[in-house]
Phi, psi and omega in degrees: 000129179265124180265120180284171181303307178299321178295318179299318179295318179296321179293317178300320179294319179296320179294317179297318179295317179296320179297319179294317179294321179296320180298329181265010175077015179268078191293316182299315180293323178296318178301319178298320180293317181291325178293327175297318178296324180289337175295333179275317180220089186289349181253011183288116185293327180294318180291320178298319179296321177293323177296316177297320179297321180296315176299321181297312182291337176274007181064024176263067188292328179293335177273333178286330185302307182296332179293313181289328175297321178293319179296320178296321179292323180288320183231078186294344180261006179274110184293328184292322179296319179292325177297313180295321178296321177298321178294321178297315178300321177300315180295328180276358177082014179259085185294325182297311178292326178298317179298316180300314181292317183288324175297319178295321178297315179296321180294321179291325181222086183298345181279355183288111178286325183293325181299323180292319178299313181292328176298320177302317178295317181295316178301316182297318180292335178273000180079013180264074192289328179298313179292324178297316181299315180297316182297318180295321178295318179297321182280355181079013180272073187292329179296314178296321180298320180296325179291324182283334189304328183294344180270001183256152171281157177304324180295314179298315181297311183294326178297319178292317179301318181293318180294316184274340183073022181207162174230173178299340184254356180154194181299152180280130177235110181301140177266142179295145180293138181290150177275122182251145171281162179305320181293322178295322179295319179297317180295318180296320180295318179296321179296320180295320179294320180295327183274354183292142178300150179297143177094352179261137182281343180213155180289164178291327180244120181251146180234127180244161177216158178284147179289331181211168179097178183292157180293136179229166179291126180280137177292127181241092180294136179269119178266120180298153178301158180303130182273103173278172180299320181293323179293328185293327179273334177289322181222124178299155178305153185303318185285354178251352186298319183297327181276328188266329186236122179296138179300333183292330184245013180293327176248160184262017179224152180297162179299139180294340182269007186298316183292333184292332185241024182287340180234145174268171180296333180275001177097358180277185180254126179280162177300140176280150177300147180299327179297327178290318177299322184287332189246347181289125182054042184290131177267127182241087189292336186245010182267011180209173180236010175294138181296326177231139177215133175264114181288163182306326180274005178097355178292148180255124175258123178248114180258129187241120175267316178229308181202156176202161178248131180201153167276167185248009178299129173074004178274107183245356183226137176212161178208155180096195181247098187236150175233148186233140171211146182294135182272148177253156180288152182246135179221128179055038175083004182230146176288144178254183176263015178264134180290143178275080188212025183295128170070005182199190177290166184292141171287143181237146169268119181251125182238159180117207179222121182169204181210159175230148177234119179256129179270129182293140176249231178289340182246098179298160182264147171226128180250133179231145180252132177260135177237086185055043182252175177235126181222132174248132178227142173301136192301322184287346178276345182279119179260320182201159174200158180285147179285350178288343179281146169274134185218157184207141175262146177195196182220155174291128182304137176094352183256003173054047175081006182277349180224075179296140182229146176249131175265131172240137175211152181110215183242131179154180183243149178232139176252127181254138175241111180218148183296325180228155178302142180288143177269131181256129182235122178287128180284119182293149179299131179056025180248179182229137175240129176257128181234135175304128185303327181289343185251355179291122182259338181150196179200162180237130177098203185265072179258135180251111180264152178205129180288133179221165175276127183288163177299144180293134178080003180275183184277358183280168174279206183288327181228141174229167182245126177271125182245125176230171178113221185220121180155205183232132178263135180256129183237133178264121177299152179295141179292162178299138178084003179290149181298138179271132181288131176244122183294135177271158176304144181293128179244160177303136180298142178289162177299150180301123179288155177292144180305130180290142177285126183266130177304128181305325181294320179295319180296318178297320180300312182296320181289314184295319186282343179262356176266135176290139177263000000 
């Protein structure tokens, strides 16, 4: 089916409306919007996925199941569809089908951390506790692993610890074999033979002893648990682990011995373990679903499901299937032919499914989430924002386009890039705050800004912004090395200038953006 331009626009509007309704928990209305979009393009996988998600969040799992089964049939190599189908099966209590779907998802995309966690739940519900325990340890779900541990034999538990090199409480440390007397060894050997499965000529664990001489520790070979098909893809066989998985990243924490060798005898610094380099401030772009995430080292992870707005400064890593186009400024609800690039690199509209990683430079990132809020930011401070937000470009009245500002309202996240943290100033009731125009970063709430001439001989620059109303004013500290203001001798005040003519578009922007809709 070929979707024409008007049909495509109508479908996009229906999808946007349905997404907004879904976000606010209005499931019936969201379903209606998505079904309207499907009337235009009934085979659109994104709309079908949103329809399935709406049924899922409405706890209508029996209705979500055929949708995700259809998506899996349409795109058998899409790991996310199989992951969602596995969750639906879990909710419906069908652990066997959930395991099949989640194993397939993990096999298609071994980097999926969530699939392993959900696999642990599915294994546990199916009574496959050995595999559940291993999956929870791999996913870092130590609380769940501890709960499952009581269902394992010591042999099963120790075999998993040895393979993974970890336990629920920390790194795995092998315990020395106990010293047995000859009589104890005989009893242990008889017990092992009695416990051996029928049809086996020898037990899985054998204990030997010397015919003569003092008692010594008997070698007790550890036999790993039986490798099922599901275990084989979750964890490579023991004899292949050294070749397939680097020892440095096998665990998600630095080596416990790192601190012991951090200094040499001469006072210098010894090499850090490779595991520490691999895991310190580790960025995990696909282990979460938040649209924006600040990694421990300050890097910004931007996850894109359909679309997002971002600048490209410092973005050196990307993944997935993404497309980029330069964004234009928006005025009065319509895009203009002016580039969204004041004071920095151009803002881009990024579409598709994937992720971007921005490395912080001189301007660290700060991410804030809006919950039906109103936020105004100076345009050059805006680094990225979710497409779920309503936004508009404009200017502070009286400055003739010298201080472009972006209005954000609704639900979504915004990423700010500034050299120093912004200073927040509460606007006093019925009071006035004057801010140097060069340092005004924005405001929160119903603040009315207006450019005015500062008092002669005061600490302001040539122009300042008078803020009145109700809310919080955001101020950007001066960067390092900025010129320090030196007060000039007081001179007679100049005659009052004639009121500047305000551009009607600027006036409309200030009026429209400060009125509640």
